C-alpha positions as CSV (number, residue, x, y, z in Angstrom):
1,M,-5.9,67.5,-36.2
2,F,-4.3,64.1,-35.1
3,N,-5.0,63.8,-31.4
4,T,-2.1,61.8,-30.2
5,K,-3.4,61.7,-26.5
6,R,-6.8,60.3,-27.7
7,Y,-5.2,57.6,-29.8
8,L,-2.7,56.8,-27.1
9,V,-5.6,56.0,-24.5
10,V,-7.4,54.0,-27.2
11,F,-4.4,51.9,-28.0
12,V,-3.6,51.3,-24.2
13,L,-7.3,50.4,-23.7
14,A,-7.2,48.0,-26.6
15,A,-3.9,46.5,-25.4
16,F,-5.4,45.6,-22.1
17,V,-8.5,44.2,-23.8
18,I,-6.4,41.9,-25.8
19,L,-4.1,40.9,-23.0
20,A,-7.2,39.9,-21.0
21,I,-8.9,37.9,-23.6
22,V,-6.0,36.2,-25.5
23,P,-4.6,34.1,-22.5
24,A,-8.1,32.9,-21.7
25,A,-8.8,31.9,-25.3
26,A,-5.4,30.3,-25.7
27,Q,-5.1,28.7,-22.2
28,E,-3.8,25.2,-22.8
29,E,-6.0,22.4,-21.8
30,I,-4.1,19.5,-20.1
31,T,-5.0,16.2,-19.3
32,L,-3.0,14.7,-16.5
33,V,-3.4,10.9,-16.7
34,V,-3.1,9.1,-13.3
35,W,-3.1,5.3,-12.8
36,D,-3.3,3.6,-9.6
37,T,-4.7,0.6,-7.7
38,F,-7.8,2.4,-6.3
39,V,-10.7,0.4,-7.7
40,R,-13.1,-0.2,-4.8
41,P,-16.0,2.0,-4.5
42,A,-14.7,4.0,-1.4
43,E,-11.2,4.2,-3.1
44,V,-12.7,5.7,-6.4
45,A,-14.8,8.2,-4.4
46,M,-11.5,9.2,-2.6
47,M,-9.8,9.8,-5.9
48,D,-12.7,11.6,-7.5
49,Q,-12.6,14.0,-4.5
50,L,-8.9,14.6,-4.7
51,S,-9.0,14.9,-8.6
52,A,-11.7,17.6,-8.3
53,Q,-9.7,19.4,-5.8
54,F,-6.6,19.3,-8.1
55,E,-8.5,20.5,-11.1
56,E,-10.0,23.4,-9.1
57,A,-6.6,24.5,-8.1
58,N,-5.3,24.3,-11.7
59,P,-7.8,25.6,-14.2
60,G,-7.4,24.0,-17.6
61,V,-6.3,20.8,-16.2
62,T,-8.5,17.5,-16.2
63,V,-7.3,14.6,-14.1
64,Q,-8.0,11.2,-15.9
65,H,-8.0,8.8,-13.2
66,E,-7.7,5.2,-14.1
67,G,-7.7,2.4,-11.4
68,Y,-6.5,-1.1,-12.0
69,N,-6.5,-4.3,-9.9
70,F,-2.9,-4.6,-8.4
71,D,-1.9,-7.6,-10.7
72,D,-3.3,-5.9,-13.8
73,L,-1.4,-2.6,-13.2
74,M,1.8,-4.4,-12.5
75,L,1.5,-6.3,-15.7
76,V,0.6,-3.3,-18.1
77,L,2.7,-0.5,-16.4
78,P,6.0,-1.5,-18.0
79,Q,4.8,-1.4,-21.7
80,S,2.6,1.6,-21.0
81,L,5.5,3.8,-19.5
82,S,7.5,3.1,-22.6
83,E,4.8,4.4,-25.0
84,E,3.0,7.7,-25.8
85,G,-0.4,8.0,-24.2
86,G,0.7,6.1,-20.9
87,P,0.2,7.6,-17.5
88,D,1.9,10.7,-16.3
89,V,1.5,9.6,-12.8
90,A,1.4,5.9,-11.6
91,Q,1.5,3.9,-8.5
92,I,4.5,1.8,-8.9
93,N,5.0,-1.2,-6.5
94,Q,8.1,-1.1,-4.3
95,G,10.9,-3.6,-4.8
96,A,13.4,-4.9,-7.1
97,T,11.1,-6.8,-9.5
98,S,8.8,-3.5,-10.0
99,M,10.3,-0.3,-9.2
100,G,13.9,-1.6,-9.7
101,A,13.2,-2.8,-13.2
102,L,11.5,0.5,-14.1
103,V,14.5,2.4,-13.0
104,Q,16.9,0.0,-14.9
105,A,14.7,0.6,-18.1
106,G,14.7,4.3,-17.6
107,L,11.0,4.5,-17.5
108,I,10.4,6.6,-14.3
109,L,12.0,9.8,-13.0
110,P,14.0,10.3,-10.0
111,L,12.2,12.8,-7.7
112,D,15.0,14.2,-5.6
113,D,14.7,17.8,-7.3
114,Y,11.1,17.8,-6.6
115,A,11.4,16.4,-3.2
116,A,13.9,19.1,-2.3
117,E,11.4,21.7,-3.8
118,Y,8.3,20.5,-1.9
119,G,10.0,19.2,1.3
120,W,8.8,15.7,0.8
121,R,11.7,14.1,2.7
122,D,10.0,15.7,5.8
123,L,6.8,13.9,5.4
124,Y,8.0,10.7,7.1
125,A,11.1,8.8,8.3
126,D,14.2,8.1,6.2
127,S,13.8,4.4,6.7
128,L,10.4,4.5,5.0
129,H,11.7,6.7,2.1
130,A,14.2,3.9,1.6
131,R,11.4,1.6,0.6
132,N,10.9,3.9,-2.5
133,S,14.5,4.5,-3.4
134,F,17.1,2.8,-5.8
135,S,20.5,3.5,-7.1
136,A,20.4,5.3,-10.5
137,D,21.0,2.0,-12.3
138,G,18.3,0.3,-10.5
139,L,20.4,-2.4,-9.1
140,T,20.6,-1.4,-5.4
141,Y,17.5,-1.1,-3.3
142,G,17.0,1.0,-0.3
143,E,19.4,3.8,-1.1
144,G,20.0,6.5,-3.9
145,N,17.6,8.2,-5.7
146,L,13.8,8.7,-4.6
147,Y,11.4,7.4,-7.4
148,G,8.2,7.4,-5.4
149,I,6.0,9.3,-2.8
150,S,3.4,7.5,-0.9
151,N,0.3,9.3,0.5
152,T,-1.0,6.3,2.5
153,A,0.8,3.9,5.0
154,E,0.0,0.3,5.3
155,V,0.0,-2.2,8.1
156,V,-1.2,-5.9,7.8
157,G,-3.1,-7.1,11.0
158,V,-6.3,-8.6,12.3
159,Y,-9.7,-7.1,11.8
160,Y,-12.3,-8.7,14.3
161,W,-15.9,-8.3,15.1
162,K,-16.0,-6.8,18.6
163,Q,-19.4,-8.4,19.5
164,A,-18.0,-11.8,18.4
165,F,-15.0,-11.4,20.9
166,A,-17.4,-10.3,23.7
167,D,-19.6,-13.1,23.1
168,L,-16.8,-15.7,23.3
169,G,-15.0,-13.8,26.2
170,I,-12.0,-13.1,24.0
171,E,-9.7,-10.1,24.7
172,V,-7.1,-8.8,22.2
173,P,-4.1,-10.9,22.7
174,T,-0.6,-9.9,24.0
175,T,1.4,-12.8,22.8
176,F,1.4,-15.2,19.7
177,A,0.5,-18.2,21.8
178,E,-2.6,-16.2,23.1
179,F,-3.6,-15.5,19.5
180,E,-3.4,-19.1,18.6
181,G,-5.5,-19.9,21.6
182,I,-8.1,-17.4,20.3
183,L,-8.1,-19.3,17.0
184,Q,-8.9,-22.7,18.7
185,T,-11.7,-20.9,21.1
186,I,-13.5,-19.7,18.0
187,K,-13.1,-22.9,16.2
188,D,-14.4,-24.9,19.3
189,A,-17.4,-22.6,19.2
190,G,-18.2,-23.8,15.6
191,Q,-17.3,-20.7,13.8
192,T,-14.6,-19.8,11.4
193,P,-11.7,-18.1,13.0
194,I,-10.1,-16.4,9.9
195,V,-11.8,-15.3,6.8
196,F,-9.3,-15.8,3.9
197,G,-9.3,-16.6,0.1
198,S,-6.2,-17.3,-1.8
199,L,-7.6,-17.3,-5.4
200,D,-5.8,-14.1,-6.2
201,G,-2.5,-15.4,-4.9
202,W,-1.2,-12.3,-3.3
203,P,-3.2,-12.6,-0.2
204,A,-1.4,-15.7,0.9
205,I,1.7,-13.7,1.2
206,H,-0.1,-11.5,3.8
207,E,-1.1,-14.5,5.8
208,Y,2.2,-16.1,5.7
209,S,4.0,-13.1,6.6
210,A,1.7,-12.2,9.4
211,I,3.1,-15.5,11.0
212,E,6.6,-15.0,9.8
213,H,7.4,-11.7,11.1
214,P,6.7,-12.2,14.7
215,F,9.3,-14.8,14.9
216,S,11.9,-13.1,12.7
217,D,14.8,-10.8,13.4
218,P,13.9,-7.5,11.5
219,Q,17.7,-7.2,10.6
220,N,17.3,-10.5,8.8
221,I,14.2,-9.5,6.9
222,D,15.9,-6.0,6.0
223,D,19.0,-7.8,4.7
224,F,16.7,-10.0,2.5
225,I,14.6,-7.3,1.0
226,F,17.5,-5.1,0.2
227,R,19.7,-7.9,-1.0
228,R,22.7,-7.3,1.4
229,E,25.6,-9.7,1.5
230,G,24.7,-13.1,3.1
231,A,20.9,-12.5,2.9
232,T,19.0,-15.7,2.7
233,F,15.4,-17.0,3.0
234,V,16.6,-20.2,4.6
235,N,16.3,-19.8,8.2
236,D,14.3,-21.2,11.1
237,A,11.8,-18.2,11.3
238,N,10.7,-19.0,7.9
239,L,10.6,-22.5,8.1
240,Q,8.5,-22.2,11.3
241,A,6.0,-19.9,9.7
242,A,5.5,-22.3,6.7
243,Q,4.9,-25.1,9.3
244,K,2.4,-22.8,11.2
245,L,0.5,-21.9,8.0
246,V,0.0,-25.6,7.1
247,E,-1.0,-26.4,10.8
248,W,-3.7,-23.6,10.5
249,V,-5.1,-25.2,7.3
250,D,-5.1,-28.7,8.8
251,A,-6.9,-27.2,12.1
252,G,-9.7,-25.6,9.9
253,Y,-8.8,-22.0,11.0
254,F,-9.6,-21.0,7.4
255,P,-13.0,-21.4,5.5
256,D,-13.7,-24.4,3.5
257,G,-12.9,-23.8,-0.2
258,F,-10.7,-20.8,0.7
259,E,-8.6,-21.9,-2.4
260,G,-11.4,-20.5,-4.7
261,M,-12.2,-17.4,-2.8
262,D,-11.1,-14.1,-4.4
263,Y,-10.2,-11.0,-2.2
264,D,-12.5,-8.3,-3.3
265,N,-15.7,-10.4,-3.6
266,A,-15.9,-13.6,-1.8
267,T,-13.5,-12.7,1.1
268,L,-14.7,-9.2,1.6
269,A,-18.4,-10.3,1.4
270,A,-17.6,-13.3,3.9
271,F,-16.2,-10.8,6.6
272,R,-19.0,-8.4,6.0
273,N,-21.6,-11.1,6.6
274,R,-19.7,-12.2,9.7
275,E,-19.0,-15.7,8.2
276,G,-15.7,-15.5,10.1
277,V,-14.6,-13.6,13.3
278,M,-11.4,-12.3,12.0
279,W,-9.6,-11.4,8.7
280,I,-5.9,-10.9,8.6
281,T,-5.2,-8.3,5.7
282,G,-4.1,-4.7,5.5
283,S,-5.3,-1.2,6.5
284,W,-6.2,-0.4,3.0
285,I,-9.6,-2.3,3.2
286,A,-10.8,-0.3,6.2
287,A,-12.7,2.3,4.2
288,S,-14.4,-0.4,2.2
289,L,-15.4,-2.2,5.6
290,L,-16.9,1.1,6.9
291,E,-19.3,1.4,3.9
292,D,-21.8,-0.9,5.8
293,A,-20.5,-1.2,9.2
294,N,-20.3,1.3,12.2
295,A,-16.9,2.6,13.0
296,D,-17.1,1.0,16.6
297,E,-18.1,-2.5,15.5
298,I,-14.9,-3.6,14.0
299,G,-11.4,-3.7,15.8
300,F,-7.8,-3.9,14.6
301,F,-4.7,-5.3,16.1
302,V,-1.3,-6.5,15.0
303,I,-0.3,-10.2,15.7
304,P,1.8,-10.0,18.8
305,S,5.3,-11.1,19.4
306,P,5.9,-14.6,21.1
307,D,6.6,-12.6,24.4
308,A,4.6,-9.7,25.5
309,E,7.7,-7.5,26.4
310,T,8.8,-7.3,22.7
311,P,6.8,-4.8,20.6
312,P,5.1,-6.3,17.5
313,Y,6.9,-6.8,14.2
314,A,4.4,-6.5,11.4
315,V,4.2,-6.3,7.6
316,G,3.6,-2.8,6.5
317,G,5.2,0.4,5.2
318,V,4.3,3.4,3.2
319,G,1.6,2.4,0.6
320,I,2.3,1.9,-3.1
321,P,4.1,5.3,-4.1
322,Y,3.2,7.6,-7.1
323,G,5.9,8.0,-9.5
324,I,6.3,10.1,-12.6
325,S,6.7,8.6,-16.2
326,A,9.9,9.5,-17.8
327,N,8.2,10.1,-21.0
328,S,5.4,12.4,-19.4
329,P,5.1,15.8,-21.0
330,N,3.6,17.1,-17.9
331,A,6.2,16.1,-15.1
332,D,6.1,19.3,-13.3
333,L,2.3,19.2,-13.1
334,A,2.6,15.5,-12.1
335,A,4.8,16.6,-9.3
336,E,2.3,19.1,-8.2
337,F,-0.3,16.4,-8.1
338,I,1.9,14.1,-5.9
339,N,2.5,17.1,-3.5
340,M,-1.1,17.8,-3.1
341,V,-2.2,14.1,-2.6
342,S,0.6,13.6,0.0
343,S,0.1,17.0,1.9
344,P,-0.8,17.1,5.6
345,E,-4.2,18.8,4.6
346,V,-5.2,15.7,2.4
347,A,-3.9,13.5,5.2
348,A,-6.6,14.8,7.4
349,Q,-9.1,14.1,4.5
350,L,-7.9,10.5,4.0
351,L,-8.3,9.8,7.7
352,E,-11.8,11.1,7.8
353,L,-12.6,8.8,4.8
354,G,-11.1,5.7,6.6
355,F,-7.8,5.5,5.1
356,L,-4.3,5.4,6.9
357,P,-2.1,8.4,5.8
358,A,1.5,8.3,5.5
359,V,1.8,11.5,7.2
360,A,1.4,11.5,10.9
361,V,-2.0,12.7,12.4
362,G,-2.7,14.3,15.7
363,E,-4.5,12.6,18.4
364,D,-7.2,15.5,18.3
365,Q,-8.1,13.9,14.9
366,L,-8.8,10.4,16.4
367,T,-12.0,9.1,18.1
368,E,-11.5,6.5,20.7
369,G,-13.1,3.2,20.0
370,T,-13.3,3.4,16.3
371,L,-11.6,1.3,13.6
372,T,-9.6,4.0,12.0
373,T,-8.2,4.9,15.6
374,D,-7.3,1.2,16.1
375,I,-5.3,1.2,12.8
376,V,-3.7,4.4,13.5
377,N,-2.5,3.2,17.0
378,A,-1.3,-0.2,15.4
379,W,0.7,1.8,12.7
380,N,2.2,4.1,15.4
381,L,3.1,1.1,17.6
382,I,5.2,-0.5,15.0
383,S,6.6,2.7,13.3
384,S,7.7,4.2,16.7
385,N,9.5,1.2,17.6
386,N,11.2,0.7,14.1
387,R,9.4,-2.7,13.6
388,V,7.7,-2.1,10.3
389,G,8.2,-5.0,8.2
390,H,8.3,-5.8,4.4
391,Y,6.3,-7.5,1.8
392,L,8.2,-10.6,0.3
393,D,7.3,-9.9,-3.3
394,W,9.5,-6.7,-3.0
395,A,12.5,-9.2,-3.2
396,V,10.9,-12.4,-4.9
397,P,8.8,-12.2,-8.2
398,L,5.1,-12.2,-7.3
399,D,4.3,-15.2,-9.5
400,D,7.1,-17.3,-7.8
401,I,6.0,-16.4,-4.2
402,N,2.4,-16.9,-5.0
403,A,3.1,-20.2,-6.6
404,A,5.2,-21.5,-3.8
405,L,2.5,-20.5,-1.1
406,Q,-0.2,-22.1,-3.1
407,E,1.7,-25.4,-3.5
408,L,2.5,-25.4,0.3
409,M,-1.1,-24.8,1.4
410,A,-2.3,-27.6,-0.8
411,K,0.5,-29.8,0.8
412,Q,2.1,-30.4,-2.8
413,I,5.4,-29.4,-1.2
414,T,6.7,-29.7,2.4
415,P,7.5,-26.5,4.5
416,E,11.3,-27.4,3.9
417,D,10.6,-27.5,0.1
418,F,8.8,-24.1,0.4
419,V,11.8,-22.4,2.1
420,T,14.1,-23.8,-0.5
421,Q,11.8,-23.0,-3.5
422,V,11.6,-19.3,-2.5
423,E,15.4,-19.1,-1.9
424,D,15.9,-20.5,-5.5
425,A,13.5,-17.7,-6.9
426,Y,15.2,-15.1,-4.8
427,V,18.6,-16.0,-6.2
428,A,17.4,-16.3,-9.7
429,A,15.8,-12.8,-9.6
430,A,18.9,-11.1,-8.6
431,P,19.7,-8.0,-10.7
């Protein structure tokens, strides 16, 4: 006799077994390709840690992280985003010549829907999100759609060896004139005031801008970067900065042969080896410095304004943001990755690893007297006073501004010629 009940039980049990086995067997293996500028050992270790966390939270997903030097990434990204096999997620430099060009070409996705879903607009101030924003046609910078989310912040300032300052009786300056006095004191003591190498080109932008910003009106620089009506590079502050940079070269404030020193090897090694007392560069290098120095050996400050009453105005912003390829088959997963690496939880990890997170951190996470705390305090100082500056290559093609600065420091052109040359490149690059 056919036992309907028995066979029904068997059928149900078999169905449960099939349902339990089939998804596991058929689970799709996905590779999420992530490109960024994290190539230094401390940075790669950080990305390995974050990639492992994402894979653990997303079974079946493998994060393929590929780090590139900044110049190399900017070079290969436009072509790679237009082809199959390119990155799903990539760091995209801010500004018209990089992010704006990719928006115009339709190669990266607007992130507004994801921002609403994950609450990204609440991560940091609207003025900082504007640096990752463009109109849909890619022609207007600073407004419109959001095309990138940053998980780090950046501030360009002065690293210094605390013991060297103490030995020379130097204190952190409160005015620009005091800072220049420190340069001369160090030089008179027979030491190199500022470690610097211009072989890569882009570090010279930071040296110049670190001088330019203290003498500039933030409104003028905002107008220049966002290409507002009447914006120009031809002004007294930019000319004064060019003159100062040449004066510093002539005074011997930089190492002999700085023209042939690259950033990641010669310059980094020179500062690590205490071949110079200070180094003007960005917060991104702190984790690399802490690989072989104690957290309380190195200090950091931003170059002060001409008068002590005016808060410093320094180059910086949110770090190079992550965007999503318009050709990615894994856009939703890419957004999940961006959400994880920009979360407050990861911000705490970044801080512990020596990086400056874009998300604000609490005072209870800081240790007084350490390099990381100095950098966070410098960032808080400029951001709370709305005096976060900009990088010139957001508005002027990188090759053009690099070439002009190299010629200026080699005295192949005058400061007046430099200002005119940059203005001409700015006008020529107008979208």
